[in-house]
N, C-alpha and C positions, 0 to 999 in steps of 0.2 A: 380607120376601120377595125384594126385589130383591137383597139380598146373597147370597142362595142360588143364584142362577143363574150367577154366575162361578165359584163353588165348584163347583157340579155340572158346569159346562163343563170345568174344569180336570181333574177326576176323570175325565170322559168320554174327554177326549184323552190323558190319561196312560197309558190302558190300550191305545192303539193299536199294533198290532204290524204292522210292515212287513217285507215280504220283499225283501231285497237280493241281487243277484249279485255275488260277491266275483271281483275280477279280479287278475291277476298283476301284482305292483308291483316285485318284487325278486327276482332270482335269483342264487345263488352256487353255481357248478358245482363249485368246489373242495371246499367242505364239504358240498354237496349239500342245500342249504337254499332252499325255495320260499316266498315270502311272498305271500299274497293279502290284498286290502283292499277294504272296503266302508265307505261313508258312513252316519252316523247323526245326524239332526237331533234337536233338543232336543224332549222329551215325546214321542219315539217309542221304541218297543223294536224296534229292527230285528234281524233274524234271517236266517241264510242257511241253505241246505240243505247239511248236511254231505256228503251223498252227492254233490252236484254240485260241491262244493268240493274234495273228495278226487279226483274225477275230472279237474277242471281241473288240480290240482297233480300228479297222476299222469302226465297228457298232457305237462306241462312237464318233468317228470323223465325221461320216455322220449325226449324231443328231446335231453336232456343225455346220454344212455346209460345210465340207470338203469332198473330194472324197475318200480318202484312208489313210491307216497308214503305216509308215515304222518303223522298229526297230531303235532306236536311243540311241546310246552309250552302255556301259556294264552293265549287272545286278548289282545292287548295294545291298550289304548284310548288314544288320543292326541287332544287337543283341537287342531283345525285352525283354527277361527275363534273369537276371543274378542270380547266387547262388555262392557268394564268387567272385571267379575269373573265374568261369566257366560260359559259355553262355549256358543257357538251352533251348533257342527258338530264331530262327533267322527268320527275315523277308527279303524277297528277292523281290526287286522292278525292274520290267522291264520297260523301258520308250520307248514310241513310238511317232513319230512325224507325226502330220497330214499334208497332203499335197494335193494340187489341190482344184478346186472348184466343189462342187456337183451341178449337173444340173439336175433339175426335168423336165421331159417331160410332156408337156400338150397334152391331146388327141386332135387329128385333128377334127376340126368341119366340117361337111358335109353340105354344103350350098344348094344342089339341092334336 
């Protein structure tokens, strides 16, 4: 019976989903690539809101003169902290490609 408690605890903890906010970590204005990153601890299934992440990337693209951002490629997972052969913390990078030209509208001048 005592052997079932750690197994049940491991199963319960492995199903934990944690919401993370992706932050801008790398910007390449020449190629129009914006990278957002969030951390993921072991035994967690971290997720991020795609709508919020796209909004963050679009805002960064607009600061560089582009119109909008589109998801580009698959998320890249990198181990950031190791202990022996175990990965203790992962970094998940989302890539967005900036597209279009941002056009700023000037106010119309009234001449009469």
